[in-house]
PyMOL Python script that loads the backbone (N, CA, C, O; Angstrom):
from pymol import cmd

cmd.read_pdbstr("""\
ATOM      1  N   UNK A   1     -56.138 127.646-119.349  1.00  0.00           N
ATOM      2  CA  UNK A   1     -55.466 126.299-117.724  1.00  0.00           C
ATOM      3  C   UNK A   1     -56.605 125.661-117.629  1.00  0.00           C
ATOM      4  O   UNK A   1     -57.835 125.625-117.615  1.00  0.00           O
ATOM      5  N   UNK A   2     -55.517 125.151-117.567  1.00  0.00           N
ATOM      6  CA  UNK A   2     -56.388 123.159-117.250  1.00  0.00           C
ATOM      7  C   UNK A   2     -56.005 123.009-115.875  1.00  0.00           C
ATOM      8  O   UNK A   2     -54.796 123.123-115.674  1.00  0.00           O
ATOM      9  N   UNK A   3     -56.850 122.747-114.720  1.00  0.00           N
ATOM     10  CA  UNK A   3     -56.847 122.419-113.395  1.00  0.00           C
ATOM     11  C   UNK A   3     -55.868 121.154-113.605  1.00  0.00           C
ATOM     12  O   UNK A   3     -54.941 121.471-112.860  1.00  0.00           O
ATOM     13  N   UNK A   4     -55.626 120.302-113.993  1.00  0.00           N
ATOM     14  CA  UNK A   4     -54.680 118.824-114.317  1.00  0.00           C
ATOM     15  C   UNK A   4     -53.402 119.669-114.584  1.00  0.00           C
ATOM     16  O   UNK A   4     -52.254 119.310-114.322  1.00  0.00           O
ATOM     17  N   UNK A   5     -53.668 120.498-114.979  1.00  0.00           N
ATOM     18  CA  UNK A   5     -52.083 120.667-115.445  1.00  0.00           C
ATOM     19  C   UNK A   5     -50.851 121.729-114.118  1.00  0.00           C
ATOM     20  O   UNK A   5     -49.629 121.781-113.975  1.00  0.00           O
ATOM     21  N   UNK A   6     -51.675 122.192-113.631  1.00  0.00           N
ATOM     22  CA  UNK A   6     -51.186 122.827-112.359  1.00  0.00           C
ATOM     23  C   UNK A   6     -50.576 121.941-111.407  1.00  0.00           C
ATOM     24  O   UNK A   6     -51.059 120.962-110.838  1.00  0.00           O
ATOM     25  N   UNK A   7     -49.179 122.563-111.315  1.00  0.00           N
ATOM     26  CA  UNK A   7     -48.459 121.929-109.692  1.00  0.00           C
ATOM     27  C   UNK A   7     -49.213 121.917-108.525  1.00  0.00           C
ATOM     28  O   UNK A   7     -49.671 120.824-108.192  1.00  0.00           O
ATOM     29  N   UNK A   8     -49.470 122.986-107.755  1.00  0.00           N
ATOM     30  CA  UNK A   8     -50.675 123.227-106.578  1.00  0.00           C
ATOM     31  C   UNK A   8     -51.944 122.814-106.763  1.00  0.00           C
ATOM     32  O   UNK A   8     -52.628 122.932-105.747  1.00  0.00           O
ATOM     33  N   UNK A   9     -52.389 122.459-107.519  1.00  0.00           N
ATOM     34  CA  UNK A   9     -54.352 122.367-107.440  1.00  0.00           C
ATOM     35  C   UNK A   9     -54.946 123.068-106.290  1.00  0.00           C
ATOM     36  O   UNK A   9     -54.400 123.152-105.190  1.00  0.00           O
ATOM     37  N   UNK A  10     -55.947 123.505-106.559  1.00  0.00           N
ATOM     38  CA  UNK A  10     -56.605 124.209-105.204  1.00  0.00           C
ATOM     39  C   UNK A  10     -57.581 123.249-104.689  1.00  0.00           C
ATOM     40  O   UNK A  10     -58.186 122.424-105.374  1.00  0.00           O
ATOM     41  N   UNK A  11     -57.691 123.433-103.356  1.00  0.00           N
ATOM     42  CA  UNK A  11     -58.139 122.628-102.000  1.00  0.00           C
ATOM     43  C   UNK A  11     -59.783 122.481-102.659  1.00  0.00           C
ATOM     44  O   UNK A  11     -60.356 121.459-103.036  1.00  0.00           O
ATOM     45  N   UNK A  12     -60.211 123.720-102.636  1.00  0.00           N
ATOM     46  CA  UNK A  12     -61.149 123.990-103.270  1.00  0.00           C
ATOM     47  C   UNK A  12     -61.862 124.817-104.441  1.00  0.00           C
ATOM     48  O   UNK A  12     -61.736 126.041-104.413  1.00  0.00           O
ATOM     49  N   UNK A  13     -62.439 124.353-105.241  1.00  0.00           N
ATOM     50  CA  UNK A  13     -62.513 124.969-106.946  1.00  0.00           C
ATOM     51  C   UNK A  13     -64.087 124.955-106.366  1.00  0.00           C
ATOM     52  O   UNK A  13     -64.811 124.053-105.945  1.00  0.00           O
ATOM     53  N   UNK A  14     -64.282 126.563-106.572  1.00  0.00           N
ATOM     54  CA  UNK A  14     -65.664 126.988-107.223  1.00  0.00           C
ATOM     55  C   UNK A  14     -65.605 127.008-108.655  1.00  0.00           C
ATOM     56  O   UNK A  14     -64.716 127.483-109.362  1.00  0.00           O
ATOM     57  N   UNK A  15     -67.183 126.149-109.158  1.00  0.00           N
ATOM     58  CA  UNK A  15     -66.876 125.971-110.574  1.00  0.00           C
ATOM     59  C   UNK A  15     -68.513 127.002-110.677  1.00  0.00           C
ATOM     60  O   UNK A  15     -69.501 126.864-109.955  1.00  0.00           O
ATOM     61  N   UNK A  16     -68.333 127.905-111.714  1.00  0.00           N
ATOM     62  CA  UNK A  16     -69.759 128.606-112.392  1.00  0.00           C
ATOM     63  C   UNK A  16     -69.530 130.282-111.778  1.00  0.00           C
ATOM     64  O   UNK A  16     -68.727 130.747-110.968  1.00  0.00           O
ATOM     65  N   UNK A  17     -70.367 130.745-112.387  1.00  0.00           N
ATOM     66  CA  UNK A  17     -70.127 132.394-111.863  1.00  0.00           C
ATOM     67  C   UNK A  17     -71.488 132.513-110.950  1.00  0.00           C
ATOM     68  O   UNK A  17     -71.389 133.347-110.050  1.00  0.00           O
ATOM     69  N   UNK A  18     -72.703 131.841-111.029  1.00  0.00           N
ATOM     70  CA  UNK A  18     -73.342 131.590-110.080  1.00  0.00           C
ATOM     71  C   UNK A  18     -72.712 130.967-108.454  1.00  0.00           C
ATOM     72  O   UNK A  18     -72.455 131.594-107.427  1.00  0.00           O
ATOM     73  N   UNK A  19     -72.634 129.797-108.700  1.00  0.00           N
ATOM     74  CA  UNK A  19     -71.688 129.090-107.625  1.00  0.00           C
ATOM     75  C   UNK A  19     -70.657 130.129-106.854  1.00  0.00           C
ATOM     76  O   UNK A  19     -70.525 130.254-105.637  1.00  0.00           O
ATOM     77  N   UNK A  20     -70.078 130.722-107.732  1.00  0.00           N
ATOM     78  CA  UNK A  20     -69.051 131.975-107.313  1.00  0.00           C
ATOM     79  C   UNK A  20     -69.493 132.675-106.153  1.00  0.00           C
ATOM     80  O   UNK A  20     -69.092 132.745-104.991  1.00  0.00           O
ATOM     81  N   UNK A  21     -70.972 133.460-107.169  1.00  0.00           N
ATOM     82  CA  UNK A  21     -71.699 134.456-106.295  1.00  0.00           C
ATOM     83  C   UNK A  21     -72.292 133.962-104.784  1.00  0.00           C
ATOM     84  O   UNK A  21     -72.211 134.667-103.777  1.00  0.00           O
ATOM     85  N   UNK A  22     -72.863 132.704-104.821  1.00  0.00           N
ATOM     86  CA  UNK A  22     -73.664 132.475-103.746  1.00  0.00           C
ATOM     87  C   UNK A  22     -72.225 132.097-102.762  1.00  0.00           C
ATOM     88  O   UNK A  22     -72.259 132.611-101.644  1.00  0.00           O
ATOM     89  N   UNK A  23     -71.331 131.488-102.991  1.00  0.00           N
ATOM     90  CA  UNK A  23     -70.198 131.051-102.114  1.00  0.00           C
ATOM     91  C   UNK A  23     -69.456 132.454-101.608  1.00  0.00           C
ATOM     92  O   UNK A  23     -69.070 132.445-100.439  1.00  0.00           O
ATOM     93  N   UNK A  24     -69.242 133.568-102.331  1.00  0.00           N
ATOM     94  CA  UNK A  24     -68.831 134.495-102.000  1.00  0.00           C
ATOM     95  C   UNK A  24     -69.327 135.320-101.099  1.00  0.00           C
ATOM     96  O   UNK A  24     -68.595 136.119-100.515  1.00  0.00           O
ATOM     97  N   UNK A  25     -70.614 135.241-100.870  1.00  0.00           N
ATOM     98  CA  UNK A  25     -71.781 135.817-100.224  1.00  0.00           C
ATOM     99  C   UNK A  25     -71.990 135.218 -98.837  1.00  0.00           C
ATOM    100  O   UNK A  25     -72.017 135.841 -97.776  1.00  0.00           O
ATOM    101  N   UNK A  26     -72.155 133.713 -99.047  1.00  0.00           N
ATOM    102  CA  UNK A  26     -71.786 133.045 -97.504  1.00  0.00           C
ATOM    103  C   UNK A  26     -70.663 133.475 -96.804  1.00  0.00           C
ATOM    104  O   UNK A  26     -70.660 133.847 -95.630  1.00  0.00           O
ATOM    105  N   UNK A  27     -69.326 133.389 -97.858  1.00  0.00           N
ATOM    106  CA  UNK A  27     -68.314 133.586 -96.731  1.00  0.00           C
ATOM    107  C   UNK A  27     -68.459 134.903 -96.359  1.00  0.00           C
ATOM    108  O   UNK A  27     -68.279 135.085 -95.155  1.00  0.00           O
ATOM    109  N   UNK A  28     -68.787 136.096 -97.153  1.00  0.00           N
ATOM    110  CA  UNK A  28     -68.760 137.128 -96.221  1.00  0.00           C
ATOM    111  C   UNK A  28     -69.908 137.319 -95.412  1.00  0.00           C
ATOM    112  O   UNK A  28     -69.768 138.377 -94.798  1.00  0.00           O
ATOM    113  N   UNK A  29     -70.751 136.883 -95.198  1.00  0.00           N
ATOM    114  CA  UNK A  29     -72.074 136.714 -93.995  1.00  0.00           C
ATOM    115  C   UNK A  29     -70.852 135.809 -92.871  1.00  0.00           C
ATOM    116  O   UNK A  29     -70.848 136.136 -91.684  1.00  0.00           O
ATOM    117  N   UNK A  30     -70.193 135.060 -93.201  1.00  0.00           N
ATOM    118  CA  UNK A  30     -69.312 134.890 -92.208  1.00  0.00           C
ATOM    119  C   UNK A  30     -68.665 135.491 -91.417  1.00  0.00           C
ATOM    120  O   UNK A  30     -68.788 135.662 -90.204  1.00  0.00           O
ATOM    121  N   UNK A  31     -67.801 135.887 -92.296  1.00  0.00           N
ATOM    122  CA  UNK A  31     -66.438 136.856 -91.940  1.00  0.00           C
ATOM    123  C   UNK A  31     -67.014 137.735 -91.114  1.00  0.00           C
ATOM    124  O   UNK A  31     -66.517 138.196 -90.086  1.00  0.00           O
ATOM    125  N   UNK A  32     -68.198 137.995 -91.627  1.00  0.00           N
ATOM    126  CA  UNK A  32     -68.894 139.341 -90.614  1.00  0.00           C
ATOM    127  C   UNK A  32     -68.645 139.062 -88.937  1.00  0.00           C
ATOM    128  O   UNK A  32     -67.929 139.393 -87.992  1.00  0.00           O
ATOM    129  N   UNK A  33     -69.945 138.087 -89.367  1.00  0.00           N
ATOM    130  CA  UNK A  33     -70.074 137.146 -87.931  1.00  0.00           C
ATOM    131  C   UNK A  33     -69.005 136.805 -87.158  1.00  0.00           C
ATOM    132  O   UNK A  33     -69.004 136.861 -85.929  1.00  0.00           O
ATOM    133  N   UNK A  34     -67.981 136.408 -87.926  1.00  0.00           N
ATOM    134  CA  UNK A  34     -66.695 136.238 -86.988  1.00  0.00           C
ATOM    135  C   UNK A  34     -66.000 137.861 -86.338  1.00  0.00           C
ATOM    136  O   UNK A  34     -65.686 137.799 -85.150  1.00  0.00           O
ATOM    137  N   UNK A  35     -65.835 138.812 -86.817  1.00  0.00           N
ATOM    138  CA  UNK A  35     -65.658 140.214 -86.940  1.00  0.00           C
ATOM    139  C   UNK A  35     -66.464 140.278 -85.703  1.00  0.00           C
ATOM    140  O   UNK A  35     -65.854 140.328 -84.635  1.00  0.00           O
ATOM    141  N   UNK A  36     -67.741 140.283 -85.707  1.00  0.00           N
ATOM    142  CA  UNK A  36     -69.013 141.096 -84.681  1.00  0.00           C
ATOM    143  C   UNK A  36     -68.503 139.894 -83.538  1.00  0.00           C
ATOM    144  O   UNK A  36     -67.772 140.332 -82.649  1.00  0.00           O
ATOM    145  N   UNK A  37     -68.649 139.229 -83.516  1.00  0.00           N
ATOM    146  CA  UNK A  37     -68.829 138.608 -82.444  1.00  0.00           C
ATOM    147  C   UNK A  37     -67.079 137.708 -81.609  1.00  0.00           C
ATOM    148  O   UNK A  37     -66.892 136.779 -80.822  1.00  0.00           O
ATOM    149  N   UNK A  38     -66.228 138.624 -82.337  1.00  0.00           N
ATOM    150  CA  UNK A  38     -64.607 138.304 -82.116  1.00  0.00           C
ATOM    151  C   UNK A  38     -64.751 138.215 -80.719  1.00  0.00           C
ATOM    152  O   UNK A  38     -65.082 137.150 -80.199  1.00  0.00           O
ATOM    153  N   UNK A  39     -64.521 139.294 -80.022  1.00  0.00           N
ATOM    154  CA  UNK A  39     -64.621 139.955 -78.255  1.00  0.00           C
ATOM    155  C   UNK A  39     -64.879 138.305 -78.034  1.00  0.00           C
ATOM    156  O   UNK A  39     -64.044 137.464 -77.699  1.00  0.00           O
ATOM    157  N   UNK A  40     -65.960 138.163 -78.260  1.00  0.00           N
ATOM    158  CA  UNK A  40     -66.796 136.395 -77.660  1.00  0.00           C
ATOM    159  C   UNK A  40     -66.056 135.596 -77.678  1.00  0.00           C
ATOM    160  O   UNK A  40     -65.270 135.250 -76.797  1.00  0.00           O
ATOM    161  N   UNK A  41     -66.237 135.149 -78.820  1.00  0.00           N
ATOM    162  CA  UNK A  41     -65.274 134.380 -78.642  1.00  0.00           C
ATOM    163  C   UNK A  41     -63.969 133.615 -78.309  1.00  0.00           C
ATOM    164  O   UNK A  41     -63.696 132.421 -78.189  1.00  0.00           O
ATOM    165  N   UNK A  42     -63.223 134.848 -78.201  1.00  0.00           N
ATOM    166  CA  UNK A  42     -61.984 134.508 -77.209  1.00  0.00           C
ATOM    167  C   UNK A  42     -61.987 134.741 -75.740  1.00  0.00           C
ATOM    168  O   UNK A  42     -60.994 134.649 -75.018  1.00  0.00           O
ATOM    169  N   UNK A  43     -63.330 135.086 -75.322  1.00  0.00           N
ATOM    170  CA  UNK A  43     -63.375 134.922 -73.917  1.00  0.00           C
ATOM    171  C   UNK A  43     -63.707 133.206 -72.951  1.00  0.00           C
ATOM    172  O   UNK A  43     -63.815 132.824 -71.786  1.00  0.00           O
ATOM    173  N   UNK A  44     -63.764 132.541 -74.571  1.00  0.00           N
ATOM    174  CA  UNK A  44     -64.286 131.042 -74.266  1.00  0.00           C
ATOM    175  C   UNK A  44     -62.905 130.336 -74.255  1.00  0.00           C
ATOM    176  O   UNK A  44     -62.923 129.105 -74.265  1.00  0.00           O
ATOM    177  N   UNK A  45     -61.469 131.103 -74.230  1.00  0.00           N
ATOM    178  CA  UNK A  45     -60.576 130.415 -74.406  1.00  0.00           C
ATOM    179  C   UNK A  45     -59.920 129.632 -72.766  1.00  0.00           C
ATOM    180  O   UNK A  45     -60.148 129.987 -71.610  1.00  0.00           O
ATOM    181  N   UNK A  46     -59.166 128.619 -73.226  1.00  0.00           N
ATOM    182  CA  UNK A  46     -58.955 127.805 -71.919  1.00  0.00           C
ATOM    183  C   UNK A  46     -58.070 128.752 -70.959  1.00  0.00           C
ATOM    184  O   UNK A  46     -57.624 129.636 -71.690  1.00  0.00           O
ATOM    185  N   UNK A  47     -57.732 128.902 -69.959  1.00  0.00           N
ATOM    186  CA  UNK A  47     -56.745 129.630 -69.057  1.00  0.00           C
ATOM    187  C   UNK A  47     -55.713 128.788 -70.143  1.00  0.00           C
ATOM    188  O   UNK A  47     -55.721 127.806 -70.885  1.00  0.00           O
ATOM    189  N   UNK A  48     -54.631 130.137 -69.590  1.00  0.00           N
ATOM    190  CA  UNK A  48     -53.146 129.356 -69.874  1.00  0.00           C
ATOM    191  C   UNK A  48     -52.783 128.365 -69.400  1.00  0.00           C
ATOM    192  O   UNK A  48     -52.845 128.522 -68.181  1.00  0.00           O
ATOM    193  N   UNK A  49     -52.336 127.156 -69.692  1.00  0.00           N
ATOM    194  CA  UNK A  49     -51.892 126.453 -69.064  1.00  0.00           C
ATOM    195  C   UNK A  49     -52.728 124.710 -68.319  1.00  0.00           C
ATOM    196  O   UNK A  49     -52.472 123.660 -67.729  1.00  0.00           O
ATOM    197  N   UNK A  50     -53.804 125.521 -68.937  1.00  0.00           N
ATOM    198  CA  UNK A  50     -54.878 124.710 -68.458  1.00  0.00           C
ATOM    199  C   UNK A  50     -55.158 123.251 -69.170  1.00  0.00           C
ATOM    200  O   UNK A  50     -55.190 123.156 -70.397  1.00  0.00           O
ATOM    201  N   UNK A  51     -55.343 122.214 -68.370  1.00  0.00           N
ATOM    202  CA  UNK A  51     -55.238 121.083 -68.761  1.00  0.00           C
ATOM    203  C   UNK A  51     -56.749 120.332 -69.797  1.00  0.00           C
ATOM    204  O   UNK A  51     -57.769 120.460 -69.121  1.00  0.00           O
ATOM    205  N   UNK A  52     -56.921 119.931 -70.601  1.00  0.00           N
ATOM    206  CA  UNK A  52     -58.062 119.011 -71.146  1.00  0.00           C
ATOM    207  C   UNK A  52     -58.294 118.019 -70.432  1.00  0.00           C
ATOM    208  O   UNK A  52     -59.171 117.218 -70.755  1.00  0.00           O
TER     209      UNK A  52
END
""", "prot")
cmd.dss("prot")
cmd.show_as("cartoon", "prot")
cmd.util.cbc("prot")
cmd.orient("prot")
């Protein structure tokens, strides 16, 4: 497959197995943090109907 021939090329293309491993590990860590702190994150929402 050639990236130049696809109809919708990816917005993010990770090249190389070493880079793929590093990016995957970083995303896994971020996803874990998001899950761990999701409840706290949601408590920072503006009240319904609040104006900025």
